[in-house]
mmCIF file as gemmi writes it, N, C-alpha and C atoms, coordinates in Angstrom:
data_model
loop_
_atom_site.group_PDB
_atom_site.id
_atom_site.type_symbol
_atom_site.label_atom_id
_atom_site.label_alt_id
_atom_site.label_comp_id
_atom_site.label_asym_id
_atom_site.label_entity_id
_atom_site.label_seq_id
_atom_site.pdbx_PDB_ins_code
_atom_site.Cartn_x
_atom_site.Cartn_y
_atom_site.Cartn_z
_atom_site.occupancy
_atom_site.B_iso_or_equiv
_atom_site.pdbx_formal_charge
_atom_site.auth_seq_id
_atom_site.auth_asym_id
_atom_site.pdbx_PDB_model_num
ATOM 1 N N . MET Axp A 1 ? 60.203 115.514 85.373 1 0 ? 1 A 1
ATOM 2 C CA . MET Axp A 1 ? 61.29 116.239 84.598 1 0 ? 1 A 1
ATOM 3 C C . MET Axp A 1 ? 62.139 114.999 84.125 1 0 ? 1 A 1
ATOM 4 N N . LEU Axp A 2 ? 62.706 115.15 82.879 1 0 ? 2 A 1
ATOM 5 C CA . LEU Axp A 2 ? 63.616 114.184 82.388 1 0 ? 2 A 1
ATOM 6 C C . LEU Axp A 2 ? 65.01 114.571 82.432 1 0 ? 2 A 1
ATOM 7 N N . LYS Axp A 3 ? 65.848 113.552 82.777 1 0 ? 3 A 1
ATOM 8 C CA . LYS Axp A 3 ? 67.19 113.716 82.882 1 0 ? 3 A 1
ATOM 9 C C . LYS Axp A 3 ? 67.844 113 81.743 1 0 ? 3 A 1
ATOM 10 N N . ASP Axp A 4 ? 68.668 113.791 80.906 1 0 ? 4 A 1
ATOM 11 C CA . ASP Axp A 4 ? 69.407 113.181 79.874 1 0 ? 4 A 1
ATOM 12 C C . ASP Axp A 4 ? 70.633 113.014 80.316 1 0 ? 4 A 1
ATOM 13 N N . LYS Axp A 5 ? 71.265 111.632 80.264 1 0 ? 5 A 1
ATOM 14 C CA . LYS Axp A 5 ? 72.542 111.426 80.538 1 0 ? 5 A 1
ATOM 15 C C . LYS Axp A 5 ? 73.148 110.396 79.892 1 0 ? 5 A 1
ATOM 16 N N . VAL Axp A 6 ? 74.386 110.637 79.412 1 0 ? 6 A 1
ATOM 17 C CA . VAL Axp A 6 ? 75.173 109.686 78.665 1 0 ? 6 A 1
ATOM 18 C C . VAL Axp A 6 ? 76.386 109.518 79.337 1 0 ? 6 A 1
ATOM 19 N N . THR Axp A 7 ? 76.89 108.326 79.709 1 0 ? 7 A 1
ATOM 20 C CA . THR Axp A 7 ? 78.173 108.11 80.43 1 0 ? 7 A 1
ATOM 21 C C . THR Axp A 7 ? 78.836 107.163 79.619 1 0 ? 7 A 1
ATOM 22 N N . ILE Axp A 8 ? 80.276 107.486 79.383 1 0 ? 8 A 1
ATOM 23 C CA . ILE Axp A 8 ? 81.271 106.595 78.737 1 0 ? 8 A 1
ATOM 24 C C . ILE Axp A 8 ? 82.158 106.193 79.76 1 0 ? 8 A 1
ATOM 25 N N . ILE Axp A 9 ? 82.267 104.917 79.797 1 0 ? 9 A 1
ATOM 26 C CA . ILE Axp A 9 ? 83.113 104.281 80.776 1 0 ? 9 A 1
ATOM 27 C C . ILE Axp A 9 ? 84.341 103.482 80.095 1 0 ? 9 A 1
ATOM 28 N N . ASN Axp A 10 ? 85.563 103.809 80.326 1 0 ? 10 A 1
ATOM 29 C CA . ASN Axp A 10 ? 86.623 103.036 79.759 1 0 ? 10 A 1
ATOM 30 C C . ASN Axp A 10 ? 87.195 102.047 80.732 1 0 ? 10 A 1
ATOM 31 N N . GLU Axp A 11 ? 86.596 100.944 80.831 1 0 ? 11 A 1
ATOM 32 C CA . GLU Axp A 11 ? 86.849 99.958 81.811 1 0 ? 11 A 1
ATOM 33 C C . GLU Axp A 11 ? 86.517 98.559 81.215 1 0 ? 11 A 1
ATOM 34 N N . ASP Axp A 12 ? 87.026 97.548 81.818 1 0 ? 12 A 1
ATOM 35 C CA . ASP Axp A 12 ? 86.727 96.175 81.394 1 0 ? 12 A 1
ATOM 36 C C . ASP Axp A 12 ? 85.064 96.043 81.545 1 0 ? 12 A 1
ATOM 37 N N . CYS Axp A 13 ? 84.381 95.835 80.418 1 0 ? 13 A 1
ATOM 38 C CA . CYS Axp A 13 ? 83.052 95.692 80.283 1 0 ? 13 A 1
ATOM 39 C C . CYS Axp A 13 ? 82.312 94.891 81.447 1 0 ? 13 A 1
ATOM 40 N N . ASN Axp A 14 ? 82.894 93.797 81.632 1 0 ? 14 A 1
ATOM 41 C CA . ASN Axp A 14 ? 82.216 92.953 82.715 1 0 ? 14 A 1
ATOM 42 C C . ASN Axp A 14 ? 82.384 93.458 84.085 1 0 ? 14 A 1
ATOM 43 N N . ILE Axp A 15 ? 83.335 94.076 84.367 1 0 ? 15 A 1
ATOM 44 C CA . ILE Axp A 15 ? 83.317 94.772 85.744 1 0 ? 15 A 1
ATOM 45 C C . ILE Axp A 15 ? 82.472 95.881 85.84 1 0 ? 15 A 1
ATOM 46 N N . ALA Axp A 16 ? 82.601 96.765 84.705 1 0 ? 16 A 1
ATOM 47 C CA . ALA Axp A 16 ? 81.693 98.009 84.851 1 0 ? 16 A 1
ATOM 48 C C . ALA Axp A 16 ? 80.139 97.563 84.713 1 0 ? 16 A 1
ATOM 49 N N . LEU Axp A 17 ? 79.767 96.579 83.906 1 0 ? 17 A 1
ATOM 50 C CA . LEU Axp A 17 ? 78.27 96.352 83.795 1 0 ? 17 A 1
ATOM 51 C C . LEU Axp A 17 ? 77.837 95.714 85.243 1 0 ? 17 A 1
ATOM 52 N N . LYS Axp A 18 ? 78.697 94.842 85.815 1 0 ? 18 A 1
ATOM 53 C CA . LYS Axp A 18 ? 78.26 94.194 87.129 1 0 ? 18 A 1
ATOM 54 C C . LYS Axp A 18 ? 78.034 95.321 88.136 1 0 ? 18 A 1
ATOM 55 N N . SER Axp A 19 ? 78.971 96.406 88.126 1 0 ? 19 A 1
ATOM 56 C CA . SER Axp A 19 ? 78.978 97.438 89.175 1 0 ? 19 A 1
ATOM 57 C C . SER Axp A 19 ? 77.618 98.411 88.766 1 0 ? 19 A 1
ATOM 58 N N . ILE Axp A 20 ? 77.594 98.604 87.665 1 0 ? 20 A 1
ATOM 59 C CA . ILE Axp A 20 ? 76.34 99.514 87.215 1 0 ? 20 A 1
ATOM 60 C C . ILE Axp A 20 ? 75.088 98.813 87.613 1 0 ? 20 A 1
ATOM 61 N N . CYS Axp A 21 ? 74.912 97.598 87.386 1 0 ? 21 A 1
ATOM 62 C CA . CYS Axp A 21 ? 73.719 96.688 87.787 1 0 ? 21 A 1
ATOM 63 C C . CYS Axp A 21 ? 73.384 96.745 89.241 1 0 ? 21 A 1
ATOM 64 N N . GLU Axp A 22 ? 74.463 96.755 90.094 1 0 ? 22 A 1
ATOM 65 C CA . GLU Axp A 22 ? 74.412 96.685 91.339 1 0 ? 22 A 1
ATOM 66 C C . GLU Axp A 22 ? 74.001 97.971 92.039 1 0 ? 22 A 1
ATOM 67 N N . ASP Axp A 23 ? 74.601 99.056 91.413 1 0 ? 23 A 1
ATOM 68 C CA . ASP Axp A 23 ? 74.609 100.346 92.099 1 0 ? 23 A 1
ATOM 69 C C . ASP Axp A 23 ? 73.283 101.271 91.792 1 0 ? 23 A 1
ATOM 70 N N . ILE Axp A 24 ? 72.603 100.824 90.757 1 0 ? 24 A 1
ATOM 71 C CA . ILE Axp A 24 ? 71.426 101.728 90.453 1 0 ? 24 A 1
ATOM 72 C C . ILE Axp A 24 ? 70.233 101.111 90.63 1 0 ? 24 A 1
ATOM 73 N N . ASN Axp A 25 ? 69.242 101.877 91.127 1 0 ? 25 A 1
ATOM 74 C CA . ASN Axp A 25 ? 67.934 101.441 91.396 1 0 ? 25 A 1
ATOM 75 C C . ASN Axp A 25 ? 67.101 101.206 90.157 1 0 ? 25 A 1
ATOM 76 N N . TRP Axp A 26 ? 66.99 100.082 89.716 1 0 ? 26 A 1
ATOM 77 C CA . TRP Axp A 26 ? 66.372 99.69 88.361 1 0 ? 26 A 1
ATOM 78 C C . TRP Axp A 26 ? 64.805 99.829 88.355 1 0 ? 26 A 1
ATOM 79 N N . ASN Axp A 27 ? 64.261 100.016 89.56 1 0 ? 27 A 1
ATOM 80 C CA . ASN Axp A 27 ? 62.77 100.246 89.555 1 0 ? 27 A 1
ATOM 81 C C . ASN Axp A 27 ? 62.436 101.687 89.086 1 0 ? 27 A 1
ATOM 82 N N . LYS Axp A 28 ? 63.398 102.625 88.974 1 0 ? 28 A 1
ATOM 83 C CA . LYS Axp A 28 ? 63.073 103.79 88.589 1 0 ? 28 A 1
ATOM 84 C C . LYS Axp A 28 ? 63.982 104.341 87.493 1 0 ? 28 A 1
ATOM 85 N N . ASN Axp A 29 ? 64.811 103.577 86.855 1 0 ? 29 A 1
ATOM 86 C CA . ASN Axp A 29 ? 65.674 103.903 85.669 1 0 ? 29 A 1
ATOM 87 C C . ASN Axp A 29 ? 65.606 102.807 84.661 1 0 ? 29 A 1
ATOM 88 N N . ARG Axp A 30 ? 65.902 103.241 83.352 1 0 ? 30 A 1
ATOM 89 C CA . ARG Axp A 30 ? 66.064 102.442 82.305 1 0 ? 30 A 1
ATOM 90 C C . ARG Axp A 30 ? 67.34 102.612 81.603 1 0 ? 30 A 1
ATOM 91 N N . ALA Axp A 31 ? 67.802 101.706 80.673 1 0 ? 31 A 1
ATOM 92 C CA . ALA Axp A 31 ? 69.094 101.843 80.068 1 0 ? 31 A 1
ATOM 93 C C . ALA Axp A 31 ? 69 101.121 78.698 1 0 ? 31 A 1
ATOM 94 N N . ILE Axp A 32 ? 69.878 101.289 77.788 1 0 ? 32 A 1
ATOM 95 C CA . ILE Axp A 32 ? 70.062 100.73 76.449 1 0 ? 32 A 1
ATOM 96 C C . ILE Axp A 32 ? 71.547 100.373 76.561 1 0 ? 32 A 1
ATOM 97 N N . LEU Axp A 33 ? 71.918 99.072 76.307 1 0 ? 33 A 1
ATOM 98 C CA . LEU Axp A 33 ? 73.152 98.54 76.233 1 0 ? 33 A 1
ATOM 99 C C . LEU Axp A 33 ? 73.389 97.978 74.786 1 0 ? 33 A 1
ATOM 100 N N . PHE Axp A 34 ? 74.37 98.707 74.226 1 0 ? 34 A 1
ATOM 101 C CA . PHE Axp A 34 ? 74.722 98.474 72.645 1 0 ? 34 A 1
ATOM 102 C C . PHE Axp A 34 ? 75.902 97.415 72.793 1 0 ? 34 A 1
ATOM 103 N N . LEU Axp A 35 ? 75.857 96.297 72.077 1 0 ? 35 A 1
ATOM 104 C CA . LEU Axp A 35 ? 77.101 95.366 71.932 1 0 ? 35 A 1
ATOM 105 C C . LEU Axp A 35 ? 77.479 95.322 70.619 1 0 ? 35 A 1
ATOM 106 N N . ASP Axp A 36 ? 78.831 95.636 70.38 1 0 ? 36 A 1
ATOM 107 C CA . ASP Axp A 36 ? 79.527 95.828 69.068 1 0 ? 36 A 1
ATOM 108 C C . ASP Axp A 36 ? 79.993 94.408 68.73 1 0 ? 36 A 1
ATOM 109 N N . PRO Axp A 37 ? 79.601 93.926 67.581 1 0 ? 37 A 1
ATOM 110 C CA . PRO Axp A 37 ? 79.918 92.525 67.097 1 0 ? 37 A 1
ATOM 111 C C . PRO Axp A 37 ? 81.518 92.314 67.051 1 0 ? 37 A 1
ATOM 112 N N . TYR Axp A 38 ? 82.293 93.438 66.808 1 0 ? 38 A 1
ATOM 113 C CA . TYR Axp A 38 ? 83.745 93.392 66.57 1 0 ? 38 A 1
ATOM 114 C C . TYR Axp A 38 ? 84.516 93.293 67.744 1 0 ? 38 A 1
ATOM 115 N N . THR Axp A 39 ? 84.063 93.846 68.763 1 0 ? 39 A 1
ATOM 116 C CA . THR Axp A 39 ? 84.828 93.836 70.048 1 0 ? 39 A 1
ATOM 117 C C . THR Axp A 39 ? 84.15 93.364 71.21 1 0 ? 39 A 1
ATOM 118 N N . THR Axp A 40 ? 82.95 92.64 71.092 1 0 ? 40 A 1
ATOM 119 C CA . THR Axp A 40 ? 82.281 92.198 72.225 1 0 ? 40 A 1
ATOM 120 C C . THR Axp A 40 ? 82.905 91.16 73.047 1 0 ? 40 A 1
ATOM 121 N N . GLU Axp A 41 ? 83.252 91.348 74.32 1 0 ? 41 A 1
ATOM 122 C CA . GLU Axp A 41 ? 83.868 90.414 75.19 1 0 ? 41 A 1
ATOM 123 C C . GLU Axp A 41 ? 83.012 90.361 76.508 1 0 ? 41 A 1
ATOM 124 N N . VAL Axp A 42 ? 81.589 90.404 76.333 1 0 ? 42 A 1
ATOM 125 C CA . VAL Axp A 42 ? 80.821 90.254 77.537 1 0 ? 42 A 1
ATOM 126 C C . VAL Axp A 42 ? 80.699 88.824 77.858 1 0 ? 42 A 1
ATOM 127 N N . GLU Axp A 43 ? 80.744 88.416 79.033 1 0 ? 43 A 1
ATOM 128 C CA . GLU Axp A 43 ? 80.729 87.116 79.554 1 0 ? 43 A 1
ATOM 129 C C . GLU Axp A 43 ? 79.113 86.785 79.719 1 0 ? 43 A 1
ATOM 130 N N . TRP Axp A 44 ? 78.908 85.55 79.573 1 0 ? 44 A 1
ATOM 131 C CA . TRP Axp A 44 ? 77.45 85.024 79.789 1 0 ? 44 A 1
ATOM 132 C C . TRP Axp A 44 ? 76.925 85.331 81.098 1 0 ? 44 A 1
ATOM 133 N N . ASN Axp A 45 ? 77.681 85.294 82.12 1 0 ? 45 A 1
ATOM 134 C CA . ASN Axp A 45 ? 77.142 85.495 83.524 1 0 ? 45 A 1
ATOM 135 C C . ASN Axp A 45 ? 76.928 87.105 83.698 1 0 ? 45 A 1
ATOM 136 N N . THR Axp A 46 ? 77.622 87.91 82.954 1 0 ? 46 A 1
ATOM 137 C CA . THR Axp A 46 ? 77.316 89.435 82.932 1 0 ? 46 A 1
ATOM 138 C C . THR Axp A 46 ? 76.082 89.752 82.259 1 0 ? 46 A 1
ATOM 139 N N . LEU Axp A 47 ? 75.798 88.94 81.137 1 0 ? 47 A 1
ATOM 140 C CA . LEU Axp A 47 ? 74.401 89.164 80.44 1 0 ? 47 A 1
ATOM 141 C C . LEU Axp A 47 ? 73.34 88.652 81.378 1 0 ? 47 A 1
ATOM 142 N N . LYS Axp A 48 ? 73.549 87.702 82.05 1 0 ? 48 A 1
ATOM 143 C CA . LYS Axp A 48 ? 72.495 87.258 82.993 1 0 ? 48 A 1
ATOM 144 C C . LYS Axp A 48 ? 72.218 88.302 84.007 1 0 ? 48 A 1
ATOM 145 N N . ILE Axp A 49 ? 73.218 88.917 84.593 1 0 ? 49 A 1
ATOM 146 C CA . ILE Axp A 49 ? 73.08 90.019 85.562 1 0 ? 49 A 1
ATOM 147 C C . ILE Axp A 49 ? 72.294 91.165 84.998 1 0 ? 49 A 1
ATOM 148 N N . VAL Axp A 50 ? 72.55 91.57 83.726 1 0 ? 50 A 1
ATOM 149 C CA . VAL Axp A 50 ? 71.984 92.665 82.946 1 0 ? 50 A 1
ATOM 150 C C . VAL Axp A 50 ? 70.466 92.253 82.843 1 0 ? 50 A 1
ATOM 151 N N . ALA Axp A 51 ? 70.161 91.094 82.422 1 0 ? 51 A 1
ATOM 152 C CA . ALA Axp A 51 ? 68.825 90.643 82.164 1 0 ? 51 A 1
ATOM 153 C C . ALA Axp A 51 ? 67.988 90.694 83.514 1 0 ? 51 A 1
ATOM 154 N N . ALA Axp A 52 ? 68.603 90.345 84.618 1 0 ? 52 A 1
ATOM 155 C CA . ALA Axp A 52 ? 67.977 90.324 85.916 1 0 ? 52 A 1
ATOM 156 C C . ALA Axp A 52 ? 67.36 91.774 86.213 1 0 ? 52 A 1
ATOM 157 N N . THR Axp A 53 ? 68.022 92.831 85.617 1 0 ? 53 A 1
ATOM 158 C CA . THR Axp A 53 ? 67.622 94.153 86.093 1 0 ? 53 A 1
ATOM 159 C C . THR Axp A 53 ? 66.084 94.517 85.457 1 0 ? 53 A 1
ATOM 160 N N . ILE Axp A 54 ? 65.901 93.705 84.355 1 0 ? 54 A 1
ATOM 161 C CA . ILE Axp A 54 ? 64.533 93.897 83.663 1 0 ? 54 A 1
ATOM 162 C C . ILE Axp A 54 ? 64.347 95.203 83.006 1 0 ? 54 A 1
ATOM 163 N N . ALA Axp A 55 ? 65.233 96.155 83.237 1 0 ? 55 A 1
ATOM 164 C CA . ALA Axp A 55 ? 65.278 97.65 82.797 1 0 ? 55 A 1
ATOM 165 C C . ALA Axp A 55 ? 66.274 98.069 81.927 1 0 ? 55 A 1
ATOM 166 N N . ILE Axp A 56 ? 67.159 96.963 81.379 1 0 ? 56 A 1
ATOM 167 C CA . ILE Axp A 56 ? 68.17 97.263 80.504 1 0 ? 56 A 1
ATOM 168 C C . ILE Axp A 56 ? 67.884 96.617 79.148 1 0 ? 56 A 1
ATOM 169 N N . ASP Axp A 57 ? 67.742 97.314 78.083 1 0 ? 57 A 1
ATOM 170 C CA . ASP Axp A 57 ? 67.51 96.811 76.718 1 0 ? 57 A 1
ATOM 171 C C . ASP Axp A 57 ? 68.909 96.573 76.065 1 0 ? 57 A 1
ATOM 172 N N . VAL Axp A 58 ? 68.974 95.329 75.704 1 0 ? 58 A 1
ATOM 173 C CA . VAL Axp A 58 ? 70.354 94.9 74.937 1 0 ? 58 A 1
ATOM 174 C C . VAL Axp A 58 ? 70.098 94.802 73.54 1 0 ? 58 A 1
ATOM 175 N N . TRP Axp A 59 ? 71.016 95.675 72.838 1 0 ? 59 A 1
ATOM 176 C CA . TRP Axp A 59 ? 70.935 95.547 71.295 1 0 ? 59 A 1
ATOM 177 C C . TRP Axp A 59 ? 72.259 95.222 70.859 1 0 ? 59 A 1
ATOM 178 N N . TYR Axp A 60 ? 72.104 94.032 70.188 1 0 ? 60 A 1
ATOM 179 C CA . TYR Axp A 60 ? 73.343 93.535 69.518 1 0 ? 60 A 1
ATOM 180 C C . TYR Axp A 60 ? 73.434 94.076 68.165 1 0 ? 60 A 1
ATOM 181 N N . LEU Axp A 61 ? 74.522 94.764 67.74 1 0 ? 61 A 1
ATOM 182 C CA . LEU Axp A 61 ? 74.567 95.328 66.476 1 0 ? 61 A 1
ATOM 183 C C . LEU Axp A 61 ? 75.217 94.339 65.459 1 0 ? 61 A 1
ATOM 184 N N . PHE Axp A 62 ? 74.642 94.265 64.328 1 0 ? 62 A 1
ATOM 185 C CA . PHE Axp A 62 ? 75.185 93.513 63.274 1 0 ? 62 A 1
ATOM 186 C C . PHE Axp A 62 ? 75.683 94.295 62.092 1 0 ? 62 A 1
ATOM 187 N N . PRO Axp A 63 ? 76.758 93.959 61.623 1 0 ? 63 A 1
ATOM 188 C CA . PRO Axp A 63 ? 77.37 94.648 60.507 1 0 ? 63 A 1
ATOM 189 C C . PRO Axp A 63 ? 76.502 94.42 59.201 1 0 ? 63 A 1
ATOM 190 N N . PHE Axp A 64 ? 76.514 95.66 58.428 1 0 ? 64 A 1
ATOM 191 C CA . PHE Axp A 64 ? 75.747 95.542 57.21 1 0 ? 64 A 1
ATOM 192 C C . PHE Axp A 64 ? 76.803 95.446 56.096 1 0 ? 64 A 1
ATOM 193 N N . LEU Axp A 65 ? 76.89 94.37 55.429 1 0 ? 65 A 1
ATOM 194 C CA . LEU Axp A 65 ? 77.713 94.051 54.319 1 0 ? 65 A 1
ATOM 195 C C . LEU Axp A 65 ? 77.246 94.3 52.968 1 0 ? 65 A 1
ATOM 196 N N . ARG Axp A 66 ? 77.902 94.892 52.122 1 0 ? 66 A 1
ATOM 197 C CA . ARG Axp A 66 ? 77.495 95.173 50.764 1 0 ? 66 A 1
ATOM 198 C C . ARG Axp A 66 ? 78.388 94.355 49.84 1 0 ? 66 A 1
ATOM 199 N N . ASN Axp A 67 ? 77.91 93.76 48.719 1 0 ? 67 A 1
ATOM 200 C CA . ASN Axp A 67 ? 78.793 93.076 47.767 1 0 ? 67 A 1
ATOM 201 C C . ASN Axp A 67 ? 79.23 94.031 46.845 1 0 ? 67 A 1
């Protein structure tokens, strides 16, 4: 059975991401992390923790500019 779940957390991203990475069993779960180029304040150490899960895909969004 699939569980669809979207969670919005209004907290410092570095604190929230570290907590999420520690609290979830990543052998049985997957996630997508979208990074906004205009407001990204994710620390390098936080990205290393996210990468260590091997289950979170990180998408860095790029703005599309038209002339």
